[in-house]
N, C-alpha and C positions, 0 to 999 in steps of 0.2 A: 779750113774756114777761119776767117778772121773773127776774133771775139768782139762782140758789139760793146758799145759804151752804155747801153741801156741797163737800168737797174732791174735785175730779175729776182730780187729778194722776195717779192710777194707773188711771184708767178706760180701758177699751178701747172705750167708747162715745163717739161725738162729743158735744160739749157741747150742741148743739142738740137731739139726740135725748134725751140725759139730762134736759135741762130739761123736755121734753115728758113723759117718764116720771114725773118728780117731780110735775108738774102733775096728771097722771092720778091719782097716789096721793093727792095733797092733796084732790082733788075726789071721790074715791071715798067711798062710805058707810063707816061704822064696820064694818058687817057684811062688806063686801067686803075691807077692810083686814085684819080679823081672819081672814078666810078665807085671805088670802095668807100671813099669819104662820103659821097652822096648817099650810098646805101646805109652806112652807119648813122648818118644824120637823120635819114628818114625813119630808121628803126628807133632812134632816141626820141624823136618827135611823137611817133605812134605810141611808144610806151608811156611817155609823159601824158599824152592825151587820155590814154586808157586809165592811168592812175587817177587823174583829175576826175574823170567821169565816174569812176568807182567811188571816189570820196564825196562826190557831189551829184548824186543821181537825179536831183531835182532840176539841174541845169538843162536849158533847151540846147539845141545843136549850136545856135549862134552864140549863146552864152559860153558854151564849152569851147568853141573856137577862140573867143576873146580871152577866156581864162588861160587857155594853153599859150596863146601869144604873150599874155602878160607874164606868165611864169618863165617862158623861154627868152623873151626879147624885151620885156619891160612894160611898164604902165603906159608910157606915151604911145607906143605903137599899138597897144591893145585898145586904147581910146580911139585912135584913128580907124582901126578895124571896126570897132563898134559903130562909129559914125558912118562909115562906108556901108556897113550891113543895114543900118537903119535907113539910109538914103536909098539903097537898092530896093527896099521893100515898098517905097512910095510909088 
């Protein structure tokens, strides 16, 4: 196996196993890699939302959605979501 150029200094995975994981990713189809990225993104969003909810139990569901969007994507997009949600309730 060819040694990767990735920094493994802080990895809790043995170099041999990490090399194998990298090889699997390199050999995976584009669809498979995109599926992995999508899954990791969904997990990160869910974990962020859960942390925000735990820190702010008083937020309504819509407020939680807006706060999560603000945290992940910025104030401008959160404001647009807030306006959309308010408009939808009319």
